[in-house]
C-alpha positions in Angstrom: 5.3 -1.8 16.5 4.4 -5.5 16.2 3.8 -6.6 12.6 2.6 -9.9 11.1 1.8 -10.8 7.5 -0.5 -13.6 6.3 -0.4 -15.0 2.8 -3.4 -14.6 0.5 -5.1 -17.8 -0.4 -4.2 -19.0 -3.9 -7.6 -18.0 -5.3 -7.0 -14.4 -4.2 -3.4 -14.0 -5.3 -4.4 -12.2 -8.6 -6.1 -9.6 -6.5 -4.7 -9.4 -3.0 -1.0 -9.3 -2.2 -1.4 -10.3 1.5 -3.2 -9.6 4.7 -1.4 -8.0 7.7 -1.7 -7.0 11.3 0.0 -4.1 13.2 -0.1 -3.4 16.9 1.5 -0.4 18.6 1.2 1.7 21.8 1.3 5.3 20.9 1.1 6.6 24.5 -1.4 8.9 26.3 -0.8 11.9 24.1 -1.8 12.0 20.4 1.1 10.9 18.2 1.6 10.7 14.5 3.0 8.1 12.1 3.9 8.5 8.5 2.8 6.3 5.6 5.2 6.6 2.6 3.8 6.0 -0.9 4.0 2.5 -2.5 2.4 0.6 -5.3 -0.4 -1.0 -3.3 -3.9 0.0 -2.2 -4.7 -0.9 1.4 -8.1 -1.5 3.0 -7.6 -0.7 6.7 -9.6 -1.9 9.7 -8.5 -0.3 12.9 -9.3 -1.0 16.6 -8.6 0.8 19.8 -8.2 4.6 19.7 -9.5 7.0 17.0 -7.6 7.6 13.8 -7.3 10.9 11.8 -5.3 11.9 8.7 -3.7 15.3 8.2 -5.2 17.3 5.2 -5.2 20.8 4.0 -8.4 21.4 6.1 -6.8 20.0 9.3 -7.2 16.6 10.9 -9.9 14.5 9.3 -11.3 11.7 11.5 -11.4 8.3 9.7 -14.1 5.6 10.1 -13.1 2.0 10.0 -12.5 0.6 7.4 -10.9 3.2 5.1 -8.7 2.9 2.1 -5.2 4.1 1.5 -4.9 4.2 -2.3 -1.9 5.3 -4.3 -0.2 8.2 -2.7 1.9 10.9 -4.4 3.4 12.1 -1.1 3.6 10.8 2.4 0.4 10.8 4.5 0.5 11.7 8.2 -1.9 9.8 10.5 -2.7 10.6 14.2 -3.8 8.3 17.0 -3.0 7.6 20.7 -3.0 4.7 23.1 -3.1 1.1 21.9 -3.8 1.0 18.2 -4.3 -2.2 16.1 -4.8 -2.6 12.4 -5.9 -5.4 10.1 -4.9 -4.5 6.5 -5.7 -6.0 3.1 -2.9 -5.1 0.7 -4.4 -5.1 -2.9 -3.1 -4.4 -6.3 -4.3 -1.0 -7.3 -5.8 -2.3 -10.6 -8.0 -4.8 -8.7 -9.1 -3.1 -5.4 -12.0 -1.1 -6.9 -13.5 -4.0 -8.8 -13.1 -6.2 -5.7 -15.2 -3.6 -3.7 -17.5 -2.6 -6.5 -16.4 1.0 -6.1 -15.6 3.6 -8.8 -11.8 4.3 -9.1 -10.4 7.5 -8.0 -7.2 9.4 -7.1 -8.1 10.3 -3.6 -5.1 8.9 -1.7 -7.0 8.3 1.6 -10.6 7.4 1.0 -13.6 6.9 3.3 -16.2 4.7 1.7 -19.6 3.1 2.5 -19.6 -0.6 1.8 -21.0 -3.8 3.3 -17.4 -4.9 4.2 -17.7 -2.4 7.2 -20.1 -5.0 8.8 -17.0 -7.1 9.6 -15.9 -4.5 12.2 -18.3 -5.8 14.9 -17.1 -9.4 14.3 -13.4 -8.5 14.3 -13.3 -6.2 17.3 -13.8 -8.9 20.0 -11.3 -11.2 18.4 -8.7 -8.4 18.2 -9.4 -7.5 21.8 -8.9 -11.2 22.8 -5.6 -11.4 20.8 -7.2 -14.0 18.3 -5.5 -12.4 15.3 -5.4 -15.5 13.1 -9.2 -16.0 13.7 -9.8 -12.3 12.8 -7.8 -12.6 9.6 -9.6 -15.8 8.7 -12.9 -13.9 8.8 -11.5 -11.2 6.4 -10.1 -13.9 4.1 -13.4 -15.6 3.9 -15.2 -12.4 3.1 -12.9 -11.6 0.2 -12.9 -15.1 -1.2 -16.6 -14.7 -1.5 -16.3 -11.2 -3.0 -13.7 -12.4 -5.4 -15.9 -15.2 -6.7 -18.4 -12.5 -7.8 -16.1 -10.6 -10.1 -14.8 -11.4 -13.5 -11.0 -11.9 -13.7 -9.4 -9.6 -16.4 -6.5 -11.6 -17.9 -5.1 -8.5 -19.6 -4.7 -6.6 -16.4 -3.3 -9.6 -14.6 -0.7 -10.2 -17.3 0.2 -6.5 -17.4 0.5 -6.3 -13.6 2.7 -9.4 -13.5 5.0 -8.0 -16.1 5.2 -4.7 -14.2 6.0 -6.4 -10.9 8.6 -8.8 -12.4 10.4 -5.8 -13.9 10.1 -3.8 -10.6 8.5 -1.0 -12.5 11.3 -0.5 -15.0 9.5 -1.9 -18.1 8.3 0.6 -20.8 4.5 0.8 -21.4 4.8 -0.7 -24.9 6.5 -3.8 -23.5 4.0 -4.1 -20.7 1.2 -4.0 -23.4 3.0 -6.7 -25.4 3.2 -8.9 -22.3 -0.5 -8.4 -21.9 -1.2 -9.1 -25.6 -2.8 -5.7 -26.0 -2.3 -2.5 -27.7 -0.9 0.4 -25.6 -4.1 2.3 -26.1 -6.4 -0.5 -25.0 -4.2 -1.3 -22.0 -4.0 2.3 -20.9 -7.8 2.7 -21.2 -8.6 -0.5 -19.2 -5.9 0.2 -16.6 -7.1 3.7 -15.9 -10.7 2.5 -15.8 -9.8 -0.1 -13.2 -7.4 1.9 -11.0 -7.8 5.6 -11.8 -4.1 5.8 -12.7 -2.0 5.2 -15.8 0.4 2.3 -16.3 3.3 4.8 -16.1 2.0 6.1 -12.7 1.9 2.7 -11.1 5.3 1.7 -12.7 6.9 4.7 -11.2 5.5 3.8 -7.7 6.6 0.2 -8.1 10.2 1.4 -8.8 10.1 3.9 -6.0 8.9 1.2 -3.6 11.9 -1.0 -4.5 14.3 1.9 -3.7 12.4 2.7 -0.5 12.4 -0.9 0.7 16.1 -1.3 -0.1 17.0 1.9 1.8 14.9 0.8 4.7 16.5 -2.7 4.9 20.0 -1.6 4.0 20.5 2.2 4.7 24.2 1.9 3.7 23.5 0.8 0.1 25.1 3.0 -2.6 22.6 5.2 -4.4 24.5 5.1 -7.7 24.5 1.3 -7.8 20.9 1.2 -6.8 20.0 3.5 -9.7 21.8 1.3 -12.2 20.3 -1.9 -10.7 16.7 -0.6 -10.9 16.8 0.9 -14.3 17.0 4.6 -13.6 18.9 6.8 -16.1 21.4 7.8 -13.4 21.6 8.7 -9.7 20.1 12.2 -10.3 17.0 10.6 -11.9 16.6 8.3 -8.9 17.0 11.2 -6.5 14.4 13.3 -8.3 11.8 10.5 -8.4 12.5 9.6 -4.8 12.0 13.1 -3.5 8.9 13.5 -5.6 7.2 10.7 -3.7 8.8 10.9 -0.3 9.5 14.6 0.1 13.1 13.9 1.1 16.3 12.7 -0.6 17.4 9.1 -0.6 20.4 10.0 1.6 18.2 11.7 4.2 15.7 8.8 4.1 18.5 6.3 4.6 19.8 8.2 7.7 16.2 8.3 9.1 15.7 4.6 8.4 19.0 3.7 10.1 18.0 5.7 13.2 14.5 4.3 13.2 15.6 0.7 12.9 18.0 1.3 15.9 15.6 3.3 18.0 12.3 1.6 16.8 10.9 5.1 16.3 7.1 5.2 16.5 6.8 8.2 14.2 8.2 6.3 11.3 7.0 2.7 11.3 3.6 2.5 9.6 2.1 0.5 6.7 5.6 -0.1 5.2 6.2 -3.7 4.4 9.7 -5.3 4.3 
């Protein structure tokens, strides 16, 4: 799968991590790909074939755009043929304010919003391979949207502290970095993202483990646990299985095979 990332303009960097583009050929038959949890919220525009997500009620068709919020387990998507994506990777505590939507814990969310009007402008550019021009349109839209919202310095400072510590900072120290009480920070954080500071910190730390195992499948789990602030290897393994549904060792084996074989059923919205 071809993957490109585009830096967010400086004015958006307190809200959006980056913009990205994926392109893959999934063949004539319907195929699946897995999205593993991380600490971002993604706004997804897709082009080409249809896209569905597996749920307890069966396959649910998704309109474009849709949102992949914070996941507590892997999500399985289905498509076929040539499938292209433009994604906007946001901080979970900023995405709902940016879109003017109420926060929620629905991992994959369909929503009605004026941003959907971009689909008709983006589609011909994607078809023509003008990816940078398409991303420029999306950047311009969110620069305008960003100008309409008030920047919350408390959440920005808290988010910066969480990221710099890779999710290993206790809530009271995050609150201190944000110059807030724990109670005030928790209230504002949940109101903006739908999740607690602890929820997002845990995903931040899991994301570090996941990315490290993807990039270096041979890395030692015990050393990784110590480096990233887990109590011990067992703690890391429990947390990793909680979010991924598998053990770190099994994930590393799959990552090694996927990197060698470029397996379509594994590469998804995962960033390096």
